[in-house]
C-alpha positions in Angstrom: 6.8 31.5 22.0 7.3 34.6 24.1 4.3 36.4 25.9 5.3 39.6 27.5 5.4 43.4 27.9 2.1 44.9 27.5 0.1 41.7 27.8 -1.4 41.5 31.4 -2.9 38.2 31.0 -1.4 34.7 31.2 -2.4 31.8 29.0 -1.5 28.2 29.5 -3.3 24.7 29.3 -4.4 25.4 32.9 -6.3 28.5 32.5 -6.2 28.9 28.5 -8.9 31.2 27.4 -8.7 34.5 29.3 -8.9 37.5 26.8 -5.6 39.5 26.4 -5.9 43.2 26.2 -4.4 43.9 23.0 -7.2 44.3 20.5 -8.9 41.7 22.2 -6.7 39.0 20.8 -4.9 36.3 22.9 -1.0 36.3 22.9 0.4 32.8 22.0 1.9 30.2 24.2 3.5 27.0 22.6 2.2 25.1 25.9 -1.3 25.4 24.3 -0.3 23.2 21.3 -0.3 20.2 23.6 2.6 18.9 21.5 3.2 14.9 21.8 6.4 13.4 22.7 8.6 14.0 19.7 11.0 11.6 18.0 14.8 11.8 18.0 16.3 13.6 15.0 16.6 11.5 12.1 17.1 11.8 8.2 16.4 15.2 6.7 13.6 15.3 3.7 13.8 17.1 0.6 12.4 20.3 1.5 12.5 24.1 1.0 14.5 26.4 3.2 13.0 30.1 2.9 16.2 32.2 3.6 17.8 34.5 3.7 15.9 37.5 2.2 17.4 38.4 -1.1 17.6 42.2 -0.6 20.1 41.5 2.5 22.7 39.4 0.3 25.5 41.7 -0.9 25.2 42.5 -4.7 21.9 41.0 -5.2 20.7 43.9 -7.3 17.6 44.6 -5.1 18.8 47.1 -2.9 20.4 47.3 0.4 19.4 46.1 3.9 16.7 48.6 4.3 14.7 47.9 1.0 11.0 46.9 2.3 9.8 43.6 1.2 6.9 43.7 -1.0 3.2 42.3 0.1 1.8 39.2 -1.0 -1.6 37.7 -1.4 -4.3 37.0 1.4 -3.9 34.2 3.4 -0.6 32.8 2.2 3.1 33.0 3.5 5.3 35.3 1.6 5.9 34.0 -1.8 9.3 33.7 -3.5 7.6 35.1 -6.8 7.3 38.4 -5.1 11.1 38.6 -4.2 10.6 38.5 -0.5 11.7 34.8 -0.3 13.9 32.5 -2.1 13.6 28.8 -2.0 16.9 26.7 -1.8 16.5 23.0 -2.2 18.9 20.9 0.0 19.1 17.1 -0.3 19.6 15.2 2.9 23.5 15.5 3.1 23.5 19.3 2.2 20.9 20.0 4.9 22.8 18.0 7.5 26.2 19.3 6.6 24.8 22.8 7.1 24.3 21.9 10.8 27.8 20.8 11.6 30.2 22.6 13.9 30.4 26.2 13.4 33.6 28.6 13.2 34.6 29.1 16.9 35.0 32.8 16.0 31.4 33.0 15.5 30.3 31.2 18.8 28.0 33.2 21.0 26.9 33.4 24.5 23.3 32.4 24.6 20.3 32.1 27.1 18.1 29.2 26.4 14.5 30.2 27.7 11.9 27.4 27.6 11.1 23.7 28.0 10.3 20.5 26.7 12.0 17.8 24.7 11.9 20.4 21.8 13.9 22.8 23.9 16.2 20.0 25.3 17.2 19.1 21.7 17.8 22.7 20.6 20.2 23.3 23.6 22.2 20.1 22.9 22.5 21.1 19.2 23.6 24.6 20.1 26.2 23.3 22.4 27.4 21.0 19.7 27.6 23.8 17.3 30.0 25.3 19.6 27.9 28.0 21.3 28.3 28.7 25.1 25.0 28.4 26.8 25.4 30.6 29.6 22.2 29.8 31.3 18.9 27.8 30.9 15.7 29.3 32.1 12.7 26.7 32.4 9.6 25.9 34.3 9.4 24.6 38.0 9.4 21.1 38.7 6.2 19.5 38.6 5.1 16.8 41.1 9.0 16.6 41.8 9.8 16.0 38.1 12.1 18.2 36.4 11.6 19.5 32.9 13.9 17.7 30.5 15.3 20.9 29.4 16.6 21.8 32.9 17.8 18.3 33.6 20.2 18.2 30.6 21.6 21.6 31.4 22.2 20.4 35.1 24.2 17.6 33.7 26.5 19.7 31.9 26.9 22.1 34.8 25.1 25.0 33.0 23.3 27.3 35.4 19.6 26.3 35.5 16.9 29.0 36.7 13.4 27.8 37.5 11.4 31.0 38.1 7.6 30.4 38.8 7.2 33.9 37.0 9.0 36.8 35.5 6.5 39.3 36.2 4.2 40.6 38.8 1.3 43.0 38.3 2.5 43.5 34.7 5.9 44.6 35.6 9.3 42.8 35.4 10.5 41.4 38.8 13.9 43.1 39.2 15.6 40.3 40.9 14.6 37.9 38.3 16.0 40.5 35.6 19.0 40.9 37.4 19.8 37.4 37.7 19.3 37.0 33.9 21.6 40.1 33.1 24.4 38.7 35.3 24.8 36.0 32.5 25.9 38.4 30.0 23.9 36.6 27.3 24.5 37.9 23.7 21.3 36.1 22.2 18.2 34.8 23.8 16.8 31.4 22.2 13.1 30.4 22.8 12.5 27.2 21.3 9.1 26.3 23.4 8.1 28.6 26.2 4.8 28.9 28.0 6.0 31.7 30.5 5.6 35.3 29.5 9.1 36.9 29.4 9.5 40.7 30.0 10.5 42.9 27.2 13.4 43.8 29.5 14.7 40.4 29.0 13.7 40.1 25.2 15.5 43.2 24.3 18.5 42.8 26.8 21.0 40.7 24.5 22.9 42.8 21.9 21.5 40.1 19.4 17.9 40.4 21.0 15.9 37.2 21.1 14.5 34.7 18.6 11.5 32.5 18.7 10.0 29.4 16.9 6.3 29.4 15.9 4.8 26.3 14.2 3.2 28.0 11.3 4.2 30.0 8.2 3.6 33.7 9.6 1.7 35.6 9.1 -0.8 32.6 9.0 -2.0 31.2 12.1 -0.5 33.7 14.5 -1.5 33.3 18.1 -2.2 30.1 20.1 -2.9 26.6 18.6 -1.2 27.1 15.2 -0.8 23.7 14.4 -4.4 22.9 15.3 -5.6 25.8 13.0 -3.3 24.7 10.1 -5.2 21.4 9.9 -8.7 23.0 10.8 -8.3 25.3 7.8 -7.2 22.5 5.5 -4.0 24.1 4.4 -2.1 22.4 1.9 1.3 23.7 3.0 2.4 24.2 6.7 5.8 24.6 8.4 7.3 26.9 10.9 8.7 30.4 11.3 11.5 31.5 13.3 11.1 35.3 14.1 12.6 38.2 16.1 10.8 38.3 19.6 8.0 40.8 19.9 5.6 41.4 22.7 3.8 38.2 22.5 1.4 38.6 19.3 3.8 36.8 16.7 4.4 39.9 14.6 8.2 40.2 15.0 10.3 40.4 11.8 11.0 37.0 10.2 14.4 35.3 10.3 13.6 32.3 8.4 10.6 29.7 7.5 10.3 26.3 6.3 7.5 24.6 4.7 6.4 21.1 4.1 3.3 19.5 2.6 0.4 18.6 4.7 -0.8 15.1 4.4 -4.4 14.2 4.1 -4.7 12.4 7.2 -2.1 14.4 9.4 -2.9 15.0 12.7 -1.1 17.6 15.4 0.8 14.6 16.5 1.9 13.4 13.1 2.9 16.9 11.7 4.8 17.6 14.8 6.6 14.3 14.9 7.5 14.3 11.0 8.4 17.7 10.4 7.8 20.5 13.1 10.2 18.7 15.7 13.0 17.4 14.0 13.1 20.4 11.3 12.2 22.6 13.8 15.3 21.8 15.6 17.7 22.2 12.7 15.8 25.5 11.9 16.8 27.0 15.4 20.3 26.0 14.9 20.6 27.3 11.6 19.0 30.6 12.7 21.6 31.0 15.4 24.5 30.6 12.9 22.9 33.1 10.7 23.2 35.4 13.6 26.4 34.6 14.5 27.7 35.0 11.2 25.9 38.5 10.7 23.7 37.1 7.7 20.6 36.8 9.6 17.7 38.9 7.8 15.0 40.7 9.5 11.8 40.6 7.0 8.7 42.6 8.2 5.7 40.4 8.4 3.1 41.4 5.9 -0.2 42.1 7.2 -2.1 41.1 4.0 -3.0 37.4 4.6 -2.2 37.5 8.3 -4.7 35.4 10.3 -5.0 35.2 14.1 -6.7 32.3 16.0 -6.9 32.0 19.7 -6.5 28.7 21.7 -8.6 25.9 20.7 -10.7 24.9 23.7 -12.8 22.0 24.3 -16.2 23.8 24.6 -15.4 25.3 21.1 -14.6 22.0 19.4 -18.2 20.8 18.6 -18.6 19.5 15.0 -20.6 21.7 12.8 -22.5 19.1 10.6 -23.5 21.7 7.9 -20.2 21.1 6.2 -18.8 18.8 3.5 -17.1 15.6 4.6 -13.6 17.1 3.9 -14.3 20.0 6.3 -15.5 17.8 9.2 -12.4 15.7 8.7 -10.2 18.7 9.0 -12.1 19.8 12.1 -11.8 16.3 13.8 -7.8 15.9 12.8 -7.2 19.4 13.8 -8.4 18.7 17.1 -7.1 15.4 17.6 -5.4 14.8 20.2 -6.2 18.1 22.0 -8.9 19.5 22.8 -10.9 16.6 20.7 -13.8 17.3 18.3 -16.9 16.2 19.8 -20.7 15.8 19.2 -23.7 14.7 21.1 -25.1 11.1 20.2 -26.9 8.3 22.3 -27.3 10.8 25.2 -23.7 11.7 25.8 -20.8 13.6 24.4 -18.6 11.4 22.0 -15.2 12.9 21.0 -13.8 11.5 17.7 -10.3 10.6 17.0 -8.1 9.3 14.1 -10.3 10.4 11.2 -9.4 9.4 7.4 -10.9 10.5 4.0 -9.5 7.3 2.6 -12.8 5.2 2.1 -12.2 3.5 -1.1 -13.4 -0.1 -1.0 -15.5 1.0 2.2 -19.1 -0.2 2.1 -21.7 2.1 3.7 -23.2 -0.6 5.3 -23.5 -0.9 9.4 -25.4 -0.3 12.5 -27.0 3.2 12.4 -25.8 5.7 14.9 -28.2 8.8 15.1 -26.6 12.0 15.4 -28.7 15.4 16.1 -27.8 17.9 13.3 -25.8 15.5 11.1 -27.0 15.3 7.4 -27.2 11.4 7.8 -26.9 8.8 10.7 -23.4 7.5 11.2 -22.7 3.8 10.6 -20.9 1.7 13.1 -18.7 -0.8 10.7 -16.0 -3.2 11.3 -13.5 -0.6 10.0 -14.9 2.0 12.5 -17.6 4.9 12.4 -18.6 6.2 9.0 -19.7 9.7 9.1 -21.4 11.7 6.2 -20.9 15.4 5.2 -23.7 17.4 3.8 -22.3 16.5 0.4 -22.9 13.0 1.2 -19.3 12.0 0.9 -17.8 9.6 3.7 -15.1 10.0 6.2 -14.1 7.2 8.6 -13.2 7.7 12.4 -11.5 5.0 14.1 -11.5 5.8 17.7 -14.2 7.2 20.1 -13.8 8.7 23.7 -16.7 8.0 25.7 -18.1 10.9 28.1 -16.7 9.0 30.9 -13.1 9.4 29.5 -13.0 5.7 28.2 -11.3 5.4 24.7 -12.7 2.5 22.5 -12.3 1.5 18.9 -15.4 3.1 17.0 -16.0 -0.2 15.6 -16.8 -1.6 19.1 -19.2 1.3 20.0 -22.3 -0.7 20.3 -20.2 -3.7 22.2 -19.4 -1.1 24.9 -16.0 -1.2 26.8 -14.4 -4.0 28.6 -13.0 -2.1 31.5 -12.7 1.4 32.8 -10.2 3.7 30.9 -6.9 4.3 32.6 -6.1 8.1 32.6 -2.5 9.0 32.2 -0.5 12.2 33.4 1.3 14.4 31.1 4.6 12.6 32.1 3.0 9.2 31.6 1.7 10.2 28.2 5.2 11.1 27.1 6.3 7.7 28.3 3.3 6.1 26.5 4.5 7.7 23.2 8.1 6.6 23.7 6.8 3.0 24.2 4.7 3.2 21.3 7.5 4.4 19.2 9.6 1.4 20.4 6.9 -1.1 19.5 6.6 0.4 16.2 10.4 -0.3 15.6 9.9 -3.9 16.9 6.7 -4.5 14.8 7.4 -2.7 11.4 4.7 -5.0 9.9 2.1 -3.2 11.9 0.8 0.0 10.3 -0.6 1.7 13.4 0.0 1.1 17.0 -3.4 1.7 18.4 -4.2 1.6 22.1 -5.8 -1.4 21.8 -2.9 -3.3 20.0 -2.1 -6.7 21.6 1.7 -6.6 20.6 2.5 -10.2 21.7 -0.4 -11.7 19.6 1.0 -9.8 16.7 4.5 -11.2 17.3 2.9 -14.8 17.5 0.8 -14.0 14.3 -2.4 -14.6 16.5 -4.2 -11.1 15.7 -7.6 -11.7 16.1 -8.5 -8.4 13.8 -7.3 -10.3 10.9 -9.6 -13.2 11.5 -12.4 -13.6 8.8 -15.6 -15.4 9.4 -16.2 -18.2 6.6 -19.2 -19.7 5.5 -18.0 -22.9 4.3 -19.4 -25.7 2.3 -18.6 -28.9 3.8 -18.2 -32.4 2.0 -16.9 -35.7 2.9 -14.7 -36.5 0.0 -11.8 -38.9 -0.8 -11.6 -39.9 3.1 -11.5 -35.8 3.7 -13.8 -33.6 5.1 -13.7 -30.6 2.6 -14.3 -27.2 3.8 -14.7 -25.0 0.8 -15.5 -21.0 0.9 -18.1 -20.1 -1.8 -18.1 -16.4 -1.6 -16.3 -13.5 -3.1 -13.0 -12.5 -1.4 -12.6 -8.8 -1.2 -10.4 -6.9 0.8 -9.7 -9.6 3.2 -13.5 -10.8 3.6 -15.7 -13.4 2.1 -18.8 -11.4 1.0 -21.9 -12.2 -1.0 -22.1 -10.7 -4.5 -24.2 -7.6 -5.0 -27.8 -8.8 -5.0 -26.9 -12.0 -3.6 -26.4 -13.5 -7.2 -25.1 -17.1 -7.3 -24.6 -19.9 -9.8 -24.0 -23.6 -9.3 -20.5 -25.2 -9.9 -20.8 -28.5 -11.2 -19.1 -31.8 -10.7 -18.0 -33.1 -14.2 -17.7 -36.7 -12.8 -21.4 -37.2 -12.3 -22.7 -33.9 -13.4 -24.1 -32.9 -9.8 -23.9 -29.5 -8.2 -21.2 -29.2 -5.8 -22.3 -26.0 -4.2 -23.8 -22.4 -5.2 -20.9 -20.0 -5.6 -21.3 -16.2 -5.6 -21.3 -14.6 -8.9 -19.5 -11.4 -9.1 -21.2 -8.4 -10.7 -19.6 -5.1 -12.1 -20.1 -3.3 -8.6 -18.2 -6.1 -7.1 -15.3 -5.9 -9.5 -15.0 -2.2 -8.7 -15.1 -2.9 -5.0 -12.4 -5.5 -5.5 -10.2 -3.0 -7.4 -10.6 -0.2 -5.0 -9.5 -2.6 -2.2 -6.5 -3.5 -4.1 -5.7 -0.1 -4.9 -6.0 1.2 -1.4 -3.8 -2.0 -0.1 -1.2 -0.9 -2.8 -1.1 2.7 -2.1 -1.8 3.1 1.7 -1.6 -0.7 3.0 1.0 -2.4 4.9 1.8 -4.5 1.7 3.9 -1.4 0.3 5.5 -0.6 3.7 7.0 -3.9 4.5 10.5 -4.9 3.4 10.8 -7.0 0.1 12.4 -9.7 2.5 9.2 -9.8 4.8 7.3 -10.0 1.5 9.1 -13.0 0.6 8.5 -14.6 4.3 4.8 -14.2 3.7 5.1 -16.1 0.4 7.1 -18.7 1.9 4.4 -19.0 4.6 1.9 -19.3 2.0 3.6 -22.1 0.1 3.9 -24.0 3.3 0.1 -23.7 4.0 -0.5 -24.8 0.4 1.5 -28.1 1.1 -0.1 -28.6 4.6 -3.4 -28.7 2.6 -2.1 -30.2 -0.5 -4.4 -33.3 -0.3 -7.4 -30.9 0.3 -6.5 -28.8 -2.8 -5.9 -31.7 -4.8 -9.2 -33.3 -3.9 -11.1 -30.0 -4.5 -9.4 -29.8 -7.9 -10.6 -33.1 -8.9 -14.0 -32.4 -7.7 -14.3 -29.3 -9.3 -12.4 -29.6 -12.6 -12.2 -33.2 -13.3 -8.5 -33.4 -12.9 -7.1 -37.0 -12.0 -6.4 -36.8 -8.3 -3.0 -38.4 -8.6 -2.0 -35.9 -11.3 -3.5 -32.9 -9.4 -1.5 -33.7 -6.2 1.8 -33.7 -8.1 1.1 -31.0 -10.8 -1.9 -28.8 -10.4 -1.1 -28.3 -6.7 2.6 -29.5 -6.4 3.8 -27.2 -9.2 1.7 -24.2 -7.6 3.5 -24.8 -4.4 6.9 -24.9 -6.1 5.9 -21.7 -8.0 5.3 -19.7 -4.8 8.5 -20.8 -3.3 10.5 -19.8 -6.3 8.9 -16.4 -6.5 9.3 -15.8 -2.8 13.1 -16.1 -3.3 12.9 -13.4 -6.0 11.2 -10.7 -3.7 14.7 -9.3 -2.2 16.4 -9.7 -5.5 14.4 -7.4 -7.8 17.1 -4.7 -8.5 17.9 -2.0 -10.8 21.1 -1.2 -12.7 23.8 1.4 -12.6 24.4 2.6 -16.3 27.5 5.0 -17.0 26.1 7.5 -19.5 29.2 9.7 -19.9 32.7 8.5 -19.3 34.3 12.0 -20.3 36.0 13.6 -17.5 35.4 15.5 -15.4 32.0 14.1 -15.2 31.2 10.6 -14.8 27.7 10.7 -15.0 25.6 7.5 -14.2 22.0 6.8 -14.6 20.4 4.9 -11.9 17.3 2.6 -12.6 14.7 1.1 -10.2 12.1 -1.6 -10.7 9.1 -0.8 -9.0 5.5 -2.6 -8.8 3.0 -1.4 -11.1 0.1 -1.5 -9.0 -3.4 -3.4 -9.4 -2.9 -6.3 -11.6 -6.1 -8.2 -12.9 -5.6 -11.8 -13.6 -8.0 -13.8 -15.7 -7.2 -17.4 -15.3 -8.6 -20.6 -17.4 -10.3 -23.7 -16.1 -7.6 -26.3 -17.2 -5.3 -25.9 -14.4 -7.3 -23.5 -12.0 -4.6 -23.4 -9.3 -1.6 -23.6 -11.2 -2.6 -21.0 -13.7 -3.4 -18.8 -10.6 0.0 -19.7 -8.9 2.0 -18.7 -12.3 0.4 -15.5 -12.7 -0.1 -14.3 -8.9 3.2 -15.3 -7.4 5.1 -13.0 -9.9 2.8 -10.1 -9.3 3.1 -10.5 -5.4 6.8 -11.0 -5.6 7.1 -7.7 -7.3 5.1 -6.1 -4.8 1.9 -5.4 -6.6 -1.7 -6.2 -5.6 -4.2 -8.5 -7.4 -7.7 -9.0 -8.3 -8.1 -12.5 -9.8 -11.0 -13.8 -11.8 -10.9 -17.6 -11.9 -12.7 -19.5 -14.8 -16.8 -19.4 -13.7 -16.7 -23.2 -14.2 -13.8 -24.0 -11.5 -13.9 -21.3 -8.8 -13.4 -23.6 -5.6 -9.5 -24.1 -5.4 -9.0 -20.2 -6.0 -11.3 -19.6 -2.9 -9.7 -22.1 -0.8 -6.5 -20.4 -1.9 -8.0 -17.3 -0.8 -8.5 -18.7 2.7 -4.9 -19.7 3.0 -3.9 -16.3 2.3 -5.4 -15.0 5.4 -3.8 -17.6 7.5 -0.5 -16.7 6.0 -1.1 -13.0 7.1 -1.1 -11.5 3.4 -2.3 -8.2 4.3 -6.1 -7.4 3.4 -6.9 -6.1 0.1 -3.7 -7.5 -1.6 -5.5 -10.5 -3.0 -8.9 -10.3 -4.1 -10.8 -13.4 -5.8 -14.2 -12.9 -7.6 -15.7 -15.8 -9.6 -17.9 -14.6 -12.4 -18.6 -14.7 -16.1 -15.8 -13.5 -18.4 -18.0 -11.2 -20.5 -19.3 -9.3 -17.4 -16.5 -9.5 -14.5 -13.5 -10.3 -17.0 -14.8 -7.4 -19.2 -15.0 -4.9 -16.5 -11.6 -5.9 -15.0 -10.1 -5.4 -18.5 -11.5 -1.8 -18.8 -11.1 -0.5 -15.4 -9.1 2.5 -15.2 -7.3 1.6 -11.9 -6.0 -1.6 -13.1 -2.6 -1.2 -14.3 -2.0 -4.6 -15.9 -3.8 -7.7 -17.2 -2.7 -11.1 -17.4 -5.0 -13.4 -19.4 -4.8 -17.0 -20.5 -7.7 -18.6 -22.9 -9.0 -18.3 -26.2 -7.6 -16.1 -29.1 -10.9 -14.5 -29.9 -11.3 -13.4 -26.2 -7.6 -12.3 -25.9 -8.3 -9.9 -28.8 -11.4 -8.5 -27.0 -9.4 -8.0 -23.7 -6.3 -6.2 -25.6 -8.6 -3.8 -27.2 -10.3 -3.1 -23.7 -6.8 -2.5 -22.3 -5.9 -0.2 -25.2 -9.2 1.8 -25.1 -9.5 2.2 -21.3 -5.8 3.3 -20.0 -3.3 1.6 -22.1 -2.7 -0.9 -19.4 -0.1 -3.4 -19.9 -1.2 -6.7 -21.1 0.2 -10.3 -21.2 -1.7 -12.9 -23.3 -1.3 -16.8 -23.5 -3.8 -17.8 -26.1 -4.7 -20.8 -28.2 -2.2 -23.4 -29.6 -2.0 -25.8 -32.5 1.6 -27.1 -31.5 3.3 -29.5 -34.3 5.1 -32.5 -33.3 7.5 -33.9 -36.0 8.6 -37.6 -35.5 11.2 -38.7 -37.7 11.7 -42.5 -38.6 15.3 -42.3 -36.9 13.6 -41.6 -33.4 13.4 -43.9 -30.3 10.2 -45.2 -31.5 8.8 -46.3 -28.0 9.9 -43.1 -26.3 8.1 -41.2 -29.2 5.1 -43.2 -28.8 4.8 -42.6 -24.9 5.7 -38.9 -25.2 3.5 -38.6 -28.1 0.5 -39.6 -26.3 1.3 -37.6 -23.2 1.6 -34.7 -25.4 -2.0 -35.1 -26.5 -3.7 -37.0 -23.6 -2.2 -35.3 -20.5 -4.8 -33.8 -18.3 -7.5 -35.1 -20.5 -5.9 -33.0 -23.5 -6.9 -30.0 -21.7 -3.4 -28.5 -22.1 -2.2 -25.3 -23.8 0.8 -26.7 -25.1 -0.8 -30.2 -26.1 0.4 -31.4 -29.4 -2.4 -30.2 -31.6 -1.1 -32.1 -34.8 1.5 -35.0 -35.2 3.7 -35.2 -38.4 4.8 -38.9 -38.8 7.5 -39.7 -41.2 6.0 -42.1 -43.9 8.1 -45.1 -43.1 7.1 -45.4 -39.4 3.5 -44.0 -39.7 1.7 -47.4 -39.6 3.7 -48.7 -36.9 3.4 -45.5 -34.7 -0.5 -45.6 -35.1 -0.6 -49.1 -34.0 1.3 -48.7 -31.0 -0.7 -45.6 -30.3 -4.1 -47.2 -30.5 -2.7 -50.3 -28.4 -1.8 -48.0 -25.6 -5.1 -45.8 -25.8 -7.0 -49.2 -25.1 -5.0 -49.7 -22.0 -6.2 -46.4 -20.5 -8.4 -46.5 -17.5 -11.5 -44.1 -17.7 -13.1 -43.3 -14.4 -13.5 -41.4 -11.3 -10.6 -39.0 -11.1 -10.5 -39.5 -7.2 -9.5 -43.4 -8.0 -5.7 -43.9 -7.7 -5.7 -46.0 -10.8 -7.7 -43.8 -13.2 -5.7 -41.9 -15.7 -8.3 -40.5 -17.7 -10.9 -38.4 -16.1 -13.9 -36.4 -17.3 -13.8 -33.3 -19.4 -14.0 -30.0 -17.5 -17.5 -29.1 -18.2 -20.7 -29.9 -20.5 -20.1 -27.3 -23.1 -16.6 -28.3 -23.6 -17.8 -32.0 -24.2 -20.2 -31.1 -26.5 -17.6 -28.9 -28.5 -15.5 -32.0 -28.6 -18.1 -34.3 -30.1 -18.7 -31.5 -32.8 -15.1 -31.3 -33.6 -15.0 -35.1 -34.2 -18.1 -35.1 -36.4 -16.3 -32.2 -38.6 -13.3 -34.4 -38.9 -15.2 -37.3 -40.0 -17.1 -35.2 -42.4 -14.0 -33.8 -43.9 -12.6 -37.3 -44.5 -10.1 -37.8 -42.0 -10.1 -41.6 -40.6 -11.4 -41.9 -37.0 -9.1 -44.8 -35.9 -10.8 -44.9 -32.3 -12.8 -42.9 -29.9 -14.7 -39.9 -31.1 -17.7 -40.2 -28.9 -19.0 -39.6 -25.1 -18.3 -42.4 -22.9 -21.7 -44.0 -22.1 -21.7 -43.1 -18.3 -22.9 -40.2 -15.9 -20.6 -37.1 -16.2 -18.6 -35.6 -19.1 -16.4 -38.2 -20.1 -14.8 -38.3 -23.6 -13.1 -41.1 -25.6 -9.4 -40.6 -26.0 -9.3 -40.3 -29.8 -7.0 -40.8 -32.9 -7.6 -39.4 -36.3 -5.3 -40.3 -39.2 -5.3 -39.2 -42.8 -5.8 -35.4 -41.8 -5.2 -33.1 -44.7 -3.6 -29.7 -44.1 -6.9 -28.1 -45.4 -9.1 -29.8 -42.8 -10.7 -28.1 -39.8 -9.3 -30.4 -37.3 -5.8 -29.7 -38.9 -6.0 -26.0 -38.4 -7.9 -25.6 -35.2 -7.3 -26.7 -31.4 -9.6 -29.1 -30.0 -8.3 -28.7 -26.4 -9.3 -32.4 -25.6 -8.0 -35.7 -25.9 -7.7 -35.8 -29.7 -4.8 -36.8 -31.5 -4.5 -35.5 -35.2 -2.0 -37.6 -37.1 -0.6 -36.5 -40.6 2.1 -38.0 -42.9 5.2 -36.7 -44.5 7.6 -38.1 -47.1 10.7 -39.8 -46.0 13.5 -37.2 -45.8 11.5 -34.1 -46.9 12.6 -32.0 -43.7 11.9 -28.7 -45.3 8.3 -29.6 -46.5 7.2 -30.8 -43.2 8.7 -27.6 -41.6 6.6 -25.6 -44.0 3.4 -27.5 -43.2 4.2 -27.3 -39.5 4.8 -23.3 -39.6 1.5 -23.0 -41.5 -0.4 -21.9 -38.7 -1.4 -18.8 -36.9 -0.2 -20.1 -33.6 3.2 -20.3 -32.1 3.1 -21.4 -28.6 4.9 -24.6 -28.7 6.4 -27.5 -31.0 8.5 -30.4 -30.6 10.8 -32.9 -32.7 11.9 -36.5 -32.2 15.1 -37.5 -33.8 18.5 -39.4 -32.7 20.2 -37.0 -35.3 21.5 -34.0 -33.4 22.1 -31.9 -36.5 18.5 -32.6 -37.6 17.2 -31.7 -34.2 19.2 -28.5 -34.2 18.2 -27.6 -37.7 14.5 -28.3 -37.0 14.2 -26.4 -33.8 16.0 -23.6 -35.1 13.1 -23.4 -38.2 10.1 -24.0 -36.3 8.5 -21.0 -35.5 7.3 -21.5 -32.1 8.2 -20.1 -28.4 9.0 -23.4 -27.2 10.6 -26.5 -28.9 10.8 -29.7 -27.2 13.4 -32.1 -28.6 12.8 -35.7 -27.7 
């Protein structure tokens, strides 16, 4: 920026704030922006260049170079719709190639006047573009340290001048001007300048002087333009390059470039993300246009112009009589300099790192009274919650105390451990460089704070991620079980709303294991909000697919380390036989997570040729992207394995999940939640809420922010879930419902194997199996022999405590299911089926039911058509050799989950498997 000519006062960070003499306004100084250390130039985003002006292009039909630009609406930059500007969209490659080496014939002699890394980068790019920099004018050394622009020029042998001032008593210093004129510059480039340059220097070159300004002029003329862009809540920001005037930023425009202002942008983020890298390219592009004789001069409109002065500390006090969004804009617009502040607890507190992203945030914490505020602030684990006069929340993460110490807002009432270390300006530049280096080393850390312990994060020992867990402890199976029993939301174990709980029951003896939090509708809403925030704003969506896979592998390893504990909890809570749970319930869950961990970095799209005609060879590129928040409703027969089947796939694809385990079997799911914390799964990615299907499951199905539902359970409930998914937001839905899987056993089978496998297909996991053989069709000639052998084997089965190693038939899952099985058998007897064995509750404590065998079951009977989901074998005969007839009977069901056939005849096996109407056909 240039400040010169008729303006007599000087403005810089040291003496900022003295009024200028022109209409009482302050000339601008880039120095007042307190710009942070910028990044090196990287990839160019897809943005709009607003140049050149249409009336200055030959043959544009809008008049010649002297045609005046039209005026635009108040408060906005010139609009392309009015003909003053035209937007040209460039992809990365186009924008980059536009800044390649220029034609040597258009190279110019340039004087660079300014300072800082921004000035250094512009200087380097101009030289690379083929221009001759005849001299560099920068600020004097400070504390023996030279400015980066001057250092770079001295390396190249370019003359460097470090005038402490250019004027005295409002007049240009003759010797300074003479030294400048001796260089014979054709153009002055001022990328970032805090000194006041006389008009004798500004107007000296044949091409004049151009200046960079970090706003879309005429909006936010004057100092602190970046601050005011954020304070006013502008949706669009950007920069302007204009022809130098007398320091009031009213010169004709050469080019502008705009960008979107993100909700949580600060001066630093906006500068680093856009104003620095794109500003450098803009300066180089402007010089190229001048060299090629294409540079426009568009007079700035006065309509919509704003002028703000330097933002000073004393003027940065927060006005609490505003909505939350206005308070947030004020805080971020003053972050880091000068800092928005308020008075509280008898001292001046300055707030930094504000955000409006408060979804999933609970307004509970220690009150911080703030004079004038609509409501007291709340110090929470996430930070300081503030309220606008509209009762909406914002969150502040850092507070600077009056003595200069910077602390985490969440630690306000804890005090600071040590005195703050105040850094010099040069040290702050170094600190930002170190911060950037750590960000590259630790891509999994979303924000490098002043308090970040880098080495603990490298070792995976981040204490911030630790969670306080209220365990229920039980000594069972020669182990001390430590079982979480609360809802798991946003990485924390919390009570349900209203502290609602219920008792989960041990089916072995009917005793209560512990009380478990019972999720309410509001808890589901909190969990969905946490999952949505983790998906849209959290670390989960930022890490690479390979890192995501590593986390899932780590989770699988932890599950394996806790395999015996998980299997014991499964036996205790669901009645699963321990030896089976160890191998199947838990073992297959571990295998599932490892399998899907390998998929994470192999989810790829396709390249599809859609037009092979020359000269165009068009391609369609597809991408497979995560859906978002997935709701998972799991059954009680395989609590952990069903969770693994659904959750692992969702996580591998990059989704977040809200899991509702069955109300009667929540404990392995909650133990799994604990292991996700140890594995380092980011907070909010996995949320687990035990609760009733009618309340919690229903809310999950109809929630508008859930994008996919996965459900395993009854057909009746599946229909209601599908209806809710359709009526809410047409979310995707996957259902695995009831089954009545037929098993056809032909006379030419391997009979001993058929008996063994037939028993397993019915009695495995106490018959609580989705793909259990719901009905066996036995060919007439082997029917009696088959039944005899089955009964013999049933009587050998050991019914008992599932934790005993020799038990092979444990209790049914819960009391209501046991009652249903007894009613099912009573119905079969009533309809005339033959009860060969079983059919009753075992006379002992707990929910034990005898393995049962029915024969002479006719097709019209209830037990022939409906699923028992228990250890009940339903046997029907079919005539020897009548393959098509038995196929017709087997297919006469609304279910189609699974089926099976036993025969030594490969042709028969293929024929039957082809005709059976089921998703899976087991052969032998």
